[in-house]
N, C-alpha and C positions, 0 to 999 in steps of 0.2 A: 952720490948718496948710497948708503948701504941698503941692500934689498932685504926684506924680512924673510926669516927662515920659514920654509914650508916643508911638510913631510914629503918624502919622496913619493912620486907617482907609482902606483902598483902596476905590475905587469897585467895586461888584459887577460892573460891566461889564468891569472890567479883570482880574478874577480868572481867567477862562478863558485870556486871553492870557498872564497871569503863570504860570499852571500849565503851559501848553504850553512856554513859554520855559524854565522851571525844569526841566521833564522832559528837554528836549533837552540842557540843560547838565549835568544829573546823570547822563545816560546817553549820552555822546558816542561810545562805542565803535563803534556801528553806523555812525554818520556818518564816523568816522575810517577805518573799513575801506573804506567806499564811496569816500572821497576817495583812499585809497591805491590801490585797484584802478583807479580812473579815471585816476590819474596814470601808473601803470605801463602801462595800455593805450594811453594817449596817447603815451607814449614809444615803444612798439612801432610804432604807426601812423606816427609821425613818422619813425622809422628806415626803414620800408619806402618812404615817400614820397621821402625824401631819396636813398635808394639807387636808387629808380626814376629820379630825375633824373640820377644818375651813370651809370646804364645807358643812358639816352637820350643823354647827352653823348658816349658812345662810339660812337653811331650804331646802337645796337640798340633793339629795341622792348621797353620794360619791361613792357608789359601781356602781350605774348606770352611773355616770359620768366617772369613770375610765374604765368601760366596753366599753363605747362609744369611749373613747380616744384610747384604745388599739386595738379595732376592726377596727377603722378608720386608725390607725397608721400602721397596717400591710397590708393595701391594696396597690396595685401597685403604684398608684400616690403618696401616702404619703411616701412610702418607698423611692421613687426617691427624693422627697422633703427633706426627712430626710438626705439622703446622700449629697444633694446639700447644705443644711444648715450646715452640719457637716464639709464640706471642708474648709471654712475659719477658723472655730474654731480649727481644727487640727493645721493649720499654726500658728494661734495666740497663742495657748497653747505651741507649740514648742518654739516660740520666747520668751515667758515668762519663760519657763522651763530652757532655756539656761542661763538666768540671775540668776534664783534660784540656779542652780548648782554652780555658782560662788558666791553664797551668796549675790546676788544683786536683787533688786526688780525693774524691768523695767516696770513702769506703762505707759511709753510713747509709747506703741505699737499703741495706737489709733491715735496719731498724726503722727507717722511714716508711717503708711499705707495710711492715707489720703493724705499726701504729695506725697507719692510714686504713688498713683493712678493718681494724676494730672500730674506728670512728665511722667509716663508711657503712659498716653493717648496722651499727647503732642508729645512725641517722636514717638509713634506709628503712629500718623497721618502724620508725616513729613517724615517718612522713607518708602522707597519702596524697597522691597526685596522678595525673595522667601518665601513661607509660614513658614517653620521651622526656617529659619534665622530671619524672621521678628518677630516671637513670641519670639525667644531667645533674640533679641535686646531689646524688650520691657521689658521682665522679668529682664534682666541685668540692665536696667536703673532703674527699680523699686527697685531692691535689693540694688543697689549703693546708691540710694536716702535714703532708710531706714537706711542703714549702716552709711552713713555720718551724718544723723540727730541724730541717737543714739550715734554716736561718740562724739557729743558735751557734752552729760552727762558724758561720760567716761573721757574726757579730764578735765572737771570741777572737777571730783572726784579725779583723780590722781594728779592734779596740785594744786588744791585749797581745796581739802577735802570736796567738796559740796556733801551732801547726794543725791544719785541718785533718791530717792523718790521725793524730793523737785524739783530737776532739771527737771525730766521727766514730772511731773505734770505741771510745768510752760511751758515746751516745747510743751505740748499738746495744751495749750491755744494759744501759739504763732503760732503753726502750723495751727490751725483752722483759725486764723485771716489772716495769710500770704497766705494760700491757697485761701481764699475768695477774697483777694485783687488781687492776681495774676490772678485768673480765670476771675474776672470781668474786670480787667484793660488790660490784654494782651491776654488771650487765649480763650475768649468767641467767639463762632462762630457767626459772624454778619449775616450770611446767614441763620442761623437756625430759627426755629419757636420760637417766643417770649414766648410761653407757655411751651416750653421744652428747656430751655437754656442749652447748653452743649458746649464742645470743638468740634473741627472739628472731624468728624468720622474717625475711624481707618479703613483702607482698609481691605477687607475680608481676605487677606493673613495674617493679624495679629490677626485673631479670633481663639479662642479655640472652636473646633466643639463639638456638642452634639452627644452622643452615642445613641444607640437604646433605646427607651423609654424616651428620653429627658434628660438623665443624662449628665451633662457637663463633658468633659474629663479632666478638671482641677483637678478633684479628684485624678487622678493618679500622678499628680505633688505633691499634698499634701502628698500622701502616700510615694513617693520617698523621700521627705524632711524628713518625719518621720523616714524612714529607715536610711537615712544618719545621722540624729541626734543620733540614737542608735549606729551606727558604730563609729562615731567620738567621742561622749561623753562617751560612756560606753565600747567601745572595742579598743580604740586606746591609745597609749602612751600620746598623747596630751590631750585626754579626762581625763586620770588619773591625769595629772598635773593640769588640770582645776578644777576637783572635789577636789583634795587635797588642792589646793590653796583656794578654797571656804570654805572647811571644817575647815582648820586651817592655816591661812595665815602665822603665825609665824613659824610653823614647815615647811611649804612649802618654806619659804624664807631661812630657815636654810639649807635646802637640795638643794638650788640653784635655786629655782623657783621664778621668779619675779612676785610678786602679782600685781603690777601696770600694767605690760605688759599683764597679764592674764585678768585683768579688761577691758582693752581696747579691747582685742581680743574678749572677751565674749560679750561685748556690740555691737561690730561691727557685730558679727555673729547673735546676737539677732535682731538687726535692719535690717540686710539683709533678714532674714526670715519674719520679720514684713512687709517688703516692698511687700511681695507676698500675704498678707492677702486679699487685695481688688482686686487682679488681676482676680479672677474668675468673678467678676461683670464687670470689665473693658473689658476683652477679651471675656467673654462668654455671656454677657447679654446686657450691655449698649453700648459697642464698642466705648466709649467716656467717658468723665468725665462731670458730671452734675447732674441733678435731678435723684433721685433713688439711689444715692450712699449709701452704708451701713454705719451705725453708731453703736457704742457700741461693735464692735467685739473685740477690744483690751481689754476691761474690762471683756467680756465674756471669753476670753482666760485665764485670771487669774483664774477664777472659774474652768475651764476645767483642767488647769495644777494642781491646788490644789487637785481636785478630783482624777486625774490620778497619783498623787504623783510624777509628773515630769518624769515619766517613759513612754516610748512608748507603752508598754503593757497596761498602764492605761489611757494614753491620748486618744487613739483611741476609746475605749468604752465610755469614758466620753464625748467625742465630739459627738458620735452617740446618747448618751442619751440626751444631750442638744439640738441637732438637732431634735430629736424625739419630745421633749417637745414643741419646737417652731412650728413644722409641725402639731402637733395635737391640738394646742390651739383652733382651730376652732371647734374641736369635743366637747370641754367643753362648748362652746357657744351654741351648739345645745341642750344641756341639761340645759340651763339657767345659766350656771356658767361663770362668767366674764373671758375674755381672760387673765386678769392680774393674775389669779390664777396660770397659767403656770410660770409666772415670780416669783411668790411667792415660788413655788416648787423649782425653781433653787436657789433662795436665801437661802431657808431653807437647801437645800442640801449642799451649801457652808458652812453655819454655822455649820451644823452637822458634816461635814468632819473635820473642824478645831477642834471642841470640842472632837469628838470621837477619832480622831487620836491622839490628845494630851493625852487623858486619857489612851488609849491603849498603846501609846508609852511609857508612864511612867511605866505602869504595865509591859511591855515587858522588859524595862531596869532593873527594880527591879528583875524580874525573872532571867534575864541573870546574874546579879551580884550574886544572891543566888546560881545559878547552878555553876558558876565559883568557888565560895567559897567551894561548896561541892566537886568539882573536885579536888581542891587543897588539901582539907582535905583527900581525898582518896589517893592522891599521897604522903601524909605525909609532904606537904609543909605548913608552917604556913601561915594563911590567913592575 
């Protein structure tokens, strides 16, 4: 009788090498995280070096400018300002990252939070309740507004196949016009000062108080949202289905996951978080809607999410970095460097992240394929 074929026995000297290689292949998460962190850090360093060359080209001393920036940035007032400026960026980045995890590009965060700011201010001015309840009602109204407005893009995508990039860009423009019309036509406070037009003020029970040192307590809400994002998207069964549907809709649909349903849920979640982006200013500073409203936070959140690779562990330091650059822009002006250099640094960081991550990602994929082939060869399996 013929004997069945068996793969050749490996040399005992090769077994430790094979076990080590297989362990690295079967547990690549730690290596992937290190590669991701290294690539993002390299992008930041490259941006500072390139902007230093730009500062030097204008006839200024980049070393002196950076020394002034960092010495000023680590002072007490600037640290507080950095945290304050980082708070809405954390929320904006989470809103964008939720869409990215579903393989969707929600550019409409800008319009969603502006509309939510108006609704939150109007609701807050007309509701009278105990402090915690009052704040909760305002936040719920803002989140519902952001979710409903983001849901328009989701419905257009799943029913008509409209690309969310196009629809959210258009919805941004519509939101700006609608908010301006609603504010001027219905919600402008006729008793207010003409030089500072705004809605009726929110009672003090609807304010977010400042902590010691002037730091607004809304930072803790942003951190809670960041933790919830990690738990829901990365640690729950629903989050796995969401990420699987975004990574491969065909495979997800084959396994029983409705891609269209996940698109709607992801956009509603993204819009709900976007509704909170401007609430730090509504509840912590302006106590109304009007002049002084922030702009550009939705687009800044895209940069923060990309730098943080859509992961909570990356979003937090990325938001702190962008908040630091905004807070220390005045330090550059003291050295004769225009404030716009800070914006250039942010733009270069974003471009560097996209380019470096793409290059390193391709290198890491090639290395993984090569190591997998080597492991199969050690096991006697044809590649």
